[in-house]
C-alpha positions in Angstrom: 345.5 -13.2 187.1 347.5 -14.8 189.9 346.4 -12.0 192.3 342.8 -12.3 191.3 343.1 -16.1 191.8 344.4 -15.6 195.3 341.6 -13.2 196.2 339.0 -15.5 194.6 340.3 -18.5 196.6 340.1 -16.4 199.8 336.5 -15.6 198.8 335.6 -19.3 198.4 335.1 -18.7 194.7 332.2 -16.3 195.4 332.4 -13.7 192.6 330.4 -11.1 194.6 332.7 -11.4 197.6 335.7 -11.2 195.2 334.3 -7.9 194.0 334.1 -6.7 197.6 337.7 -7.8 198.3 339.0 -5.9 195.3 337.0 -2.8 196.3 338.3 -3.1 199.8 341.9 -3.2 198.4 341.2 0.0 196.5 339.7 1.6 199.6 342.7 0.9 201.7 345.0 2.1 199.0 343.0 5.3 198.5 343.2 6.0 202.2 347.0 5.6 202.3 347.3 7.8 199.1 344.9 10.4 200.5 347.1 10.8 203.6 350.2 11.3 201.4 348.4 13.8 199.2 347.2 15.9 202.2 350.7 15.8 203.7 352.2 16.9 200.4 349.8 19.6 199.3 348.0 20.6 202.5 344.3 20.1 203.2 343.0 22.7 200.8 344.8 21.4 197.7 345.4 17.8 198.7 341.7 16.8 198.2 342.1 17.3 194.4 344.2 14.2 193.7 341.9 12.3 196.1 338.8 13.4 194.2 340.3 12.5 190.8 341.3 9.0 192.2 337.8 8.5 193.6 336.2 9.4 190.3 338.4 6.9 188.4 337.8 4.2 191.0 334.0 4.7 190.7 334.3 4.0 187.0 335.9 0.6 187.6 335.0 -0.8 191.0 332.9 -3.9 190.7 334.7 -5.2 187.6 336.8 -8.4 188.1 339.6 -7.1 185.9 343.1 -5.7 186.0 342.1 -2.0 186.3 341.1 -1.9 190.1 344.2 -3.9 191.2 346.6 -1.8 189.1 344.8 1.3 190.3 345.2 0.3 194.0 348.9 -0.6 193.6 349.6 2.5 191.7 348.1 4.6 194.5 350.5 2.9 196.9 353.4 3.8 194.6 352.3 7.4 194.4 352.1 7.5 198.2 355.7 6.3 198.5 357.0 8.7 195.8 355.2 11.7 197.3 356.6 11.0 200.7 360.1 10.5 199.2 359.8 13.9 197.5 359.2 15.4 200.9 361.8 13.4 202.8 364.3 11.7 200.4 365.4 8.2 201.6 366.8 5.4 199.6 364.3 2.8 200.9 361.4 5.1 200.1 362.6 5.6 196.6 363.2 1.9 196.0 359.8 0.9 197.4 358.1 3.6 195.2 359.7 2.1 192.1 359.0 -1.4 193.2 355.3 -0.6 193.8 354.9 1.3 190.6 356.6 -1.5 188.6 354.3 -4.0 190.2 351.3 -1.8 189.3 352.4 -1.7 185.6 352.8 -5.5 185.5 349.4 -5.9 187.1 347.9 -3.4 184.6 350.1 -2.2 181.8 350.1 1.6 181.2 352.4 4.5 180.6 355.5 2.5 181.3 357.9 5.2 180.1 357.4 6.8 183.5 359.7 4.1 184.9 362.9 5.1 183.0 362.3 8.7 183.7 361.9 8.0 187.5 365.4 6.3 187.2 366.7 9.8 186.4 364.9 11.5 189.3 367.6 10.5 191.9 370.0 12.9 190.2 367.6 15.7 191.2 366.5 14.2 194.5 369.7 13.4 196.3 372.5 15.9 197.0 375.5 13.5 196.9 376.8 11.6 193.8 377.0 8.5 195.9 373.4 8.7 197.1 372.3 9.3 193.5 373.9 6.2 192.1 372.9 4.1 195.1 369.3 5.1 194.4 369.5 4.3 190.7 371.0 0.8 191.5 368.3 0.2 194.1 365.6 1.3 191.6 366.9 -1.0 188.9 367.1 -3.9 191.3 363.5 -3.2 192.5 362.2 -3.3 188.9 364.3 -6.4 188.1 362.7 -8.2 191.0 359.2 -7.4 189.7 360.1 -8.4 186.2 361.6 -11.7 187.3 358.5 -12.5 189.4 356.4 -11.7 186.4 358.4 -14.1 184.2 358.2 -16.8 186.8 354.5 -16.4 187.4 353.7 -16.2 183.6 355.7 -19.4 182.9 354.0 -21.2 185.7 350.4 -20.2 184.9 350.4 -19.6 181.2 353.5 -21.1 179.6 352.0 -20.9 176.1 350.7 -17.4 176.3 352.9 -14.4 175.4 353.1 -11.5 177.9 351.5 -8.2 177.2 349.7 -9.7 174.2 347.5 -6.6 173.8 350.5 -4.3 173.1 351.1 -5.3 169.4 347.4 -5.3 168.8 347.1 -1.7 170.1 350.1 -0.6 168.1 348.5 -2.1 165.0 345.5 0.0 165.7 347.7 3.1 165.5 348.6 2.2 161.9 345.0 1.5 161.1 344.0 5.0 162.3 346.7 6.5 160.2 345.5 4.5 157.2 342.0 5.8 157.7 343.1 9.5 157.9 345.1 8.9 154.7 342.1 7.5 152.9 343.5 4.0 152.6 340.7 2.2 154.4 337.6 3.5 152.6 336.0 0.0 152.6 337.1 -1.0 156.1 335.9 1.0 159.2 338.2 1.5 162.2 336.9 0.9 165.7 336.4 3.9 167.8 336.6 1.9 171.1 338.3 -1.3 172.0 340.8 -0.6 169.2 343.0 -3.6 170.2 340.4 -5.8 168.5 341.0 -4.1 165.1 343.5 -6.7 164.1 340.9 -9.4 164.4 338.5 -7.4 162.2 341.2 -7.0 159.5 342.4 -10.6 159.7 339.5 -13.0 160.0 340.3 -16.4 161.4 343.1 -15.1 163.5 341.0 -15.4 166.7 340.6 -19.2 166.1 344.4 -19.9 166.3 346.1 -21.0 169.5 347.2 -18.2 171.8 350.9 -18.9 171.2 350.4 -18.7 167.5 348.3 -15.5 167.8 351.2 -13.8 169.7 353.6 -14.5 167.0 351.2 -13.4 164.3 350.4 -10.2 166.1 354.1 -9.2 165.9 354.4 -10.4 162.3 351.4 -8.4 161.2 352.5 -5.3 163.1 356.0 -5.5 161.5 354.8 -6.0 158.0 352.4 -3.1 158.2 354.9 -0.8 159.9 357.5 -1.4 157.2 355.0 -1.1 154.4 353.4 2.2 155.6 355.7 4.1 158.0 353.8 7.4 157.3 350.6 5.8 158.7 352.4 5.3 162.0 353.2 9.0 162.3 349.7 10.0 161.2 348.2 7.5 163.7 350.4 8.8 166.5 349.1 12.3 165.7 345.5 11.0 165.9 346.2 9.5 169.3 347.8 12.7 170.7 344.8 14.7 169.4 342.5 12.4 171.3 344.4 12.2 174.5 345.7 15.8 174.6 343.5 17.8 172.2 340.2 16.4 173.5 341.3 15.9 177.1 341.1 12.1 176.7 343.5 11.6 179.6 340.6 12.4 181.9 337.8 10.9 179.9 336.8 8.9 183.0 335.3 12.2 184.4 331.8 12.2 183.1 331.1 15.9 183.5 332.7 17.6 180.5 333.2 20.9 182.3 334.9 19.3 185.3 336.9 17.1 182.9 338.2 20.2 181.1 339.1 21.9 184.3 341.0 18.8 185.6 342.9 18.6 182.3 343.8 22.3 182.3 345.1 21.9 185.9 347.1 18.9 184.7 348.6 21.0 181.9 349.3 23.9 184.2 350.9 21.6 186.7 353.1 20.2 184.0 354.2 23.7 183.1 354.9 24.5 186.8 356.9 21.3 187.1 359.0 22.2 184.0 359.6 25.7 185.4 360.5 24.6 189.0 362.2 21.2 188.5 365.6 22.5 189.6 364.1 24.1 192.7 362.3 21.3 194.5 362.2 17.6 194.4 358.4 17.4 194.1 358.4 19.4 190.8 361.3 17.2 189.6 359.2 14.0 190.4 356.1 15.2 188.6 358.1 16.5 185.6 359.5 12.9 185.2 355.9 11.5 185.5 354.5 14.0 183.0 357.2 13.4 180.5 356.8 9.6 180.8 353.0 9.8 180.4 353.3 12.1 177.4 355.8 10.0 175.5 353.8 6.8 176.3 350.6 8.0 174.7 351.2 6.4 171.2 352.0 3.1 172.9 348.9 2.9 175.1 346.0 0.6 174.4 343.4 1.9 172.0 342.3 5.4 173.2 340.8 4.4 176.5 341.4 6.1 179.8 341.6 2.9 181.9 345.2 2.3 180.7 346.2 5.1 183.1 345.0 3.1 186.2 348.5 2.7 187.6 349.3 6.5 187.3 346.0 8.1 188.3 347.4 9.1 191.7 350.4 10.8 190.1 348.3 12.5 187.4 346.1 13.9 190.2 349.3 15.1 191.9 350.3 16.9 188.7 347.0 18.7 188.6 347.3 19.6 192.3 350.8 21.1 191.7 349.2 23.8 189.6 346.9 25.0 192.4 349.6 24.4 195.0 352.0 26.7 193.1 349.4 29.4 192.7 348.2 29.2 196.3 351.5 28.4 197.9 352.0 31.8 199.4 348.7 31.6 201.4 349.3 28.0 202.7 351.1 27.0 205.9 354.8 26.5 205.4 354.5 22.9 206.7 351.3 21.5 205.2 351.0 18.6 207.7 353.5 17.2 210.0 355.1 13.9 209.0 355.4 10.9 211.3 357.3 7.7 211.1 354.1 5.7 210.7 353.1 6.8 207.2 355.9 4.7 205.6 354.6 1.5 207.2 351.1 1.1 205.7 352.2 1.4 202.0 355.1 -1.0 202.7 352.7 -3.6 204.1 350.3 -3.0 201.3 352.8 -3.4 198.5 354.3 -6.5 200.1 350.8 -8.0 200.6 350.1 -7.6 196.9 353.3 -9.3 195.9 352.7 -12.2 198.3 349.1 -12.7 196.9 350.6 -12.8 193.4 353.0 -15.5 194.5 350.4 -17.5 196.4 348.1 -17.4 193.4 350.8 -18.6 191.1 352.4 -21.4 193.1 349.9 -22.5 195.8 346.5 -22.7 194.3 346.8 -25.6 191.9 344.0 -28.2 192.4 342.2 -26.0 194.9 338.9 -26.3 193.0 336.7 -29.1 194.2 336.7 -32.2 192.0 333.4 -32.4 190.1 331.8 -35.8 190.5 328.3 -35.2 189.3 327.2 -36.9 186.1 325.3 -34.8 183.7 324.5 -37.3 181.0 325.7 -37.7 177.5 324.0 -34.5 176.3 325.1 -32.3 179.3 328.1 -30.6 180.5 329.1 -29.2 183.9 329.8 -25.6 184.9 331.5 -24.7 188.3 329.3 -22.4 190.3 329.5 -20.6 193.6 327.0 -18.4 195.5 327.1 -14.8 194.2 328.6 -15.9 190.9 327.1 -15.8 187.4 327.9 -18.3 184.7 328.3 -17.3 181.1 328.0 -20.3 178.7 328.8 -20.3 175.0 329.9 -23.3 172.9 332.1 -22.6 171.2 333.4 -19.3 172.6 332.3 -16.4 170.4 333.5 -12.8 170.2 334.7 -10.5 172.9 334.6 -12.0 176.5 333.2 -15.3 175.0 330.0 -13.6 173.9 328.8 -12.4 170.5 326.0 -10.0 170.0 324.0 -8.9 167.0 321.8 -5.9 167.1 322.5 -3.2 169.7 318.9 -2.5 170.7 318.2 -6.2 171.4 321.3 -6.5 173.4 320.5 -3.5 175.6 317.0 -4.9 176.2 318.5 -8.2 177.2 321.0 -6.6 179.6 318.2 -4.6 181.3 316.4 -7.8 182.0 319.6 -9.4 183.0 320.3 -6.7 185.5 316.8 -6.9 187.0 317.3 -10.7 187.5 320.7 -10.1 189.1 319.4 -7.5 191.5 316.7 -9.8 192.7 318.9 -12.9 193.0 322.1 -11.3 194.3 324.1 -12.5 191.3 327.3 -10.5 190.5 328.0 -9.9 186.9 330.1 -8.0 184.4 328.3 -6.8 181.2 330.5 -6.8 178.1 328.6 -3.8 176.6 330.0 -0.3 176.1 328.6 2.8 177.6 326.2 3.4 180.5 325.3 -0.3 180.9 328.9 -1.3 181.7 329.2 1.7 184.1 326.1 0.8 185.9 327.0 -2.9 186.1 330.5 -2.2 187.4 329.5 0.2 190.1 326.5 -1.5 191.6 327.9 -4.1 194.0 325.1 -6.4 195.1 325.2 -7.7 198.6 322.3 -10.1 198.8 323.0 -13.8 198.0 320.1 -16.1 197.2 320.8 -19.8 196.3 320.7 -20.3 192.6 322.6 -19.3 189.5 322.2 -16.9 186.6 323.1 -18.6 183.4 323.7 -16.5 180.3 323.8 -18.2 176.9 324.3 -17.2 173.3 322.3 -18.6 170.5 324.9 -19.8 168.1 322.7 -19.1 165.0 321.1 -15.7 165.8 323.8 -14.4 168.2 321.0 -13.5 170.6 321.7 -13.3 174.4 319.5 -15.6 176.5 319.3 -15.7 180.3 318.0 -18.4 182.6 317.8 -18.5 186.4 318.5 -21.9 187.9 317.1 -22.5 191.3 319.3 -23.7 194.1 317.8 -27.2 194.3 319.2 -27.9 190.8 322.7 -27.2 191.8 324.8 -30.4 192.4 326.3 -31.2 195.8 329.8 -30.7 194.4 329.1 -27.1 193.4 328.4 -27.7 189.7 325.5 -27.0 187.4 324.4 -29.6 184.8 323.6 -27.8 181.5 322.2 -29.7 178.6 322.0 -28.8 175.0 318.4 -27.5 175.4 319.5 -25.1 178.1 322.6 -23.9 176.2 
């Protein structure tokens, strides 16, 4: 949130421009990662991790969320680690762990990769002294990221627990196990967005303060885990069947045939890494990555592929290792010549991300203009900027502050919403699963027309309503006056 706050302030609180900044961050990171991939695997094979990363980025670019920034920072970490595998250095290893730790704090994912990477120096460096120096530097790098996270969290959200989605997702594992065991015949289990299952099973929990919610999540998880430990094991099996048995790790690839091929290459690459981990540092690196991802699967968030944002580059590298191993004898002995310069761009990029986090946490308070417009007794103000959409619901309802009833009616409203947005230049994020979200997130709209797209929810019927407010109705202080009739 601090990073997004920094970028949004740089964009003058223009949500469309923020989308472009985040996309530019991903583009630069992908370029740096692409260079590292080509140098590691050669031109013929190095395009495979790039293609996998591009496909994942296409799925999420345009969303103002944690996925794109975790994705970009994870690509920087992958570039550091791949270069370190080719030319082991203590600074390269430490910066790789620093960037990957930062990526996981920006977008939580398969965090068991980190402890496995602390074992990698014992296979990477030849001397005992170098091995322990690397481990100490790696721990220090991760500690710096963790301390910054604690400081930022306490500054911005002192009442909100960190990683609040984790216990909710782990509760969903128990719920899936209960379903398989026939213990939930009267209560369905969500197939998507499983971290919301705890709210379905405990009505009223959503209305409690955030700090209270965090404590209740852990209490509910502990009570259910102690009461039905067998459901945990069954639920873990369901999660592995989804991520491994049905190639869910690569679900972001829409074409099923290509998805299957990518997953098979990932599996073969894992086998190659297991077979060759003593022979070369690259295989040792990717074995640590694969083991960390595999063991993290039961702890990830609700069966969705976006949790792998921080490790997409390394997953692509594992897939490339399979082809690289098979075609190695036909490739040049030196894939691409290294230069001193490749270590500089990722270092600048990782440092810039950390600086933006700190700026967002400690330097942006009070940067919003003070609203002076008077909207009357029946009205209320909403901050607005060109290119931004305003979602209004009093009180907040459901997921993302919106509540919908009737899928067909919602899709019809979203189609109309998108048509208005395309004409007006408004930038929006649609809280609807499936193709509508994909289309909304990947269509960045450049044109900006004065005015605002206001989305409201009928508190009785739950229906979504949309209203375009012309530019002349926007106050001089950059606010909109919305009255009870409009909302």
